[in-house]
C-alpha positions as CSV (number, residue, x, y, z in Angstrom):
1,X,85.2,121.9,92.8
2,X,87.7,122.4,90.4
3,X,91.1,121.9,89.9
4,X,93.1,125.0,89.0
5,X,95.3,125.4,85.7
6,X,98.7,124.1,84.9
7,X,101.1,127.9,84.5
8,X,97.8,129.9,86.5
9,X,99.8,131.9,88.7
10,X,98.9,133.3,92.5
11,X,100.1,134.9,94.8
12,X,99.9,133.8,98.1
13,X,99.3,135.5,101.8
14,X,102.4,136.7,102.0
15,X,102.8,138.1,98.3
16,X,105.1,135.3,97.4
17,X,104.6,134.5,93.0
18,X,103.7,131.1,92.7
19,X,102.5,129.3,89.2
20,X,101.2,125.6,89.2
21,X,103.6,123.0,87.9
22,X,101.1,119.9,88.5
23,X,98.2,118.9,89.7
24,X,96.9,115.4,91.3
25,X,93.7,113.9,91.5
26,X,93.4,110.6,93.5
27,X,90.4,108.6,94.1
28,X,89.4,107.1,97.1
29,X,89.2,107.6,100.8
30,X,92.8,109.4,101.6
31,X,94.2,106.7,104.2
32,X,97.5,107.7,106.7
33,X,100.6,107.0,106.6
34,X,101.0,104.3,109.3
35,X,103.9,102.8,110.7
36,X,106.0,99.9,109.1
37,X,105.1,96.5,111.3
38,X,106.6,93.6,112.6
39,X,106.3,90.2,111.8
40,X,107.4,88.3,114.2
41,X,108.9,84.3,114.2
42,X,112.6,83.0,114.3
43,X,113.1,85.4,111.2
44,X,111.1,89.0,112.1
45,X,110.8,91.4,108.7
46,X,109.8,94.7,108.3
47,X,106.4,94.6,106.1
48,X,104.0,97.7,104.5
49,X,100.2,97.8,106.1
50,X,98.2,96.3,103.0
51,X,95.9,99.0,102.7
52,X,98.7,101.8,103.1
53,X,100.5,99.8,100.0
54,X,97.8,99.8,98.2
55,X,96.6,103.2,98.3
56,X,100.5,104.4,97.5
57,X,100.8,102.5,94.2
58,X,96.7,104.1,93.6
59,X,98.6,107.6,94.0
60,X,101.9,106.5,92.0
61,X,100.0,105.6,88.9
62,X,97.8,109.3,88.1
63,X,101.3,110.8,89.7
64,X,103.6,109.5,87.2
65,X,101.3,109.9,84.1
66,X,103.3,113.0,83.0
67,X,106.7,112.8,81.2
68,X,108.0,115.6,82.9
69,X,110.9,116.1,84.9
70,X,110.9,116.4,88.9
71,X,111.2,119.3,89.7
72,X,114.2,120.4,91.5
73,X,113.5,123.7,93.8
74,X,111.3,124.8,95.8
75,X,107.7,123.5,96.1
76,X,104.9,124.7,97.5
77,X,101.3,121.8,97.7
78,X,98.0,122.8,98.8
79,X,96.2,119.5,99.9
80,X,92.2,119.2,99.8
81,X,91.4,115.7,101.7
82,X,87.9,114.9,100.5
83,X,86.0,112.9,102.6
84,X,82.7,110.6,102.2
85,X,79.8,112.5,103.3
86,X,78.3,110.6,106.7
87,X,74.4,110.2,106.8
88,X,74.0,112.1,109.3
89,X,75.1,115.3,107.5
90,X,72.9,115.0,104.8
91,X,70.4,117.4,107.2
92,X,69.1,120.8,105.9
93,X,71.4,122.8,108.3
94,X,74.4,121.4,107.4
95,X,74.3,123.1,104.1
96,X,75.2,121.4,100.7
97,X,78.8,122.7,100.7
98,X,81.2,121.1,101.7
99,X,81.6,121.4,105.7
100,X,84.9,121.0,107.4
101,X,85.8,117.5,108.8
102,X,86.7,117.4,112.5
103,X,86.8,113.4,112.7
104,X,90.1,111.3,112.1
105,X,93.0,110.8,110.7
106,X,94.7,113.7,111.4
107,X,96.3,116.0,108.4
108,X,99.1,115.5,108.8
109,X,99.1,111.5,109.3
110,X,97.0,111.9,106.1
111,X,99.9,114.7,103.8
112,X,103.0,111.8,104.9
113,X,101.4,109.0,102.8
114,X,101.0,111.8,100.1
115,X,104.1,113.6,100.0
116,X,105.9,110.3,99.9
117,X,103.4,108.5,97.1
118,X,104.6,112.1,95.0
119,X,107.7,111.2,95.8
120,X,107.6,107.8,94.3
121,X,105.8,109.0,91.4
122,X,109.0,111.8,90.5
123,X,107.2,114.5,91.3
124,X,109.9,115.8,93.1
125,X,113.6,114.7,94.6
126,X,112.5,115.0,98.1
127,X,109.5,115.8,99.9
128,X,111.6,117.6,101.9
129,X,111.9,119.9,98.9
130,X,108.6,121.1,100.1
131,X,108.6,124.3,102.0
132,X,105.3,125.9,102.2
133,X,101.8,123.5,102.1
134,X,98.5,123.8,103.4
135,X,95.8,121.4,104.4
136,X,92.6,121.2,104.6
137,X,89.9,118.2,105.3
138,X,86.0,118.5,104.0
139,X,83.2,116.2,103.8
140,X,82.5,116.3,100.6
141,X,79.3,118.3,98.7
142,X,76.3,117.1,98.4
143,X,75.2,116.6,94.2
144,X,71.9,117.6,93.1
145,X,68.8,116.8,94.3
146,X,69.2,113.3,95.6
147,X,68.9,112.3,99.0
148,X,72.6,110.6,100.1
149,X,74.6,111.9,97.4
150,X,77.4,113.5,97.6
151,X,81.1,113.8,95.6
152,X,82.9,111.4,96.2
153,X,85.6,110.9,98.8
154,X,89.3,112.0,96.8
155,X,92.7,114.0,97.6
156,X,93.7,116.9,95.5
157,X,97.2,118.2,95.2
158,X,98.3,121.2,93.6
159,X,102.0,121.4,93.2
160,X,103.4,124.7,92.2
161,X,106.6,126.4,91.9
162,X,108.2,129.7,92.7
163,X,107.1,132.0,89.3
């Protein structure tokens, strides 16, 4: 799927006018946000799960690559979480296009990690500025006629501001 162009205006279902401010694509399987874990012992401490930390660091790099200042006003996020298509969905009856992903991880857990990473990258001041959001979970589309080839797992975040 081709990401929208920066500055492109559009209207949502309520008639509110928005324009695309940033587009961030994070390669790799979307990782849900996990609760901090406690290391037990004489000096207990909190630590972040290694997989979550690595995904968040990978998210901060593409999001922070632009030299734009943080967004100060209300923000709308359109998020596509694309997962690798499992072998059982390569049969012809499932089609070659993206199909809905109804397995774990939950959509809200995947979004938490993305929003926190975008805050760390300086896309906006705080993720509480997000006032409208749409989330889609998909299995990737089949690419070409080769057997078992599909679009790679990634997360696409389109950040929009009022026009």
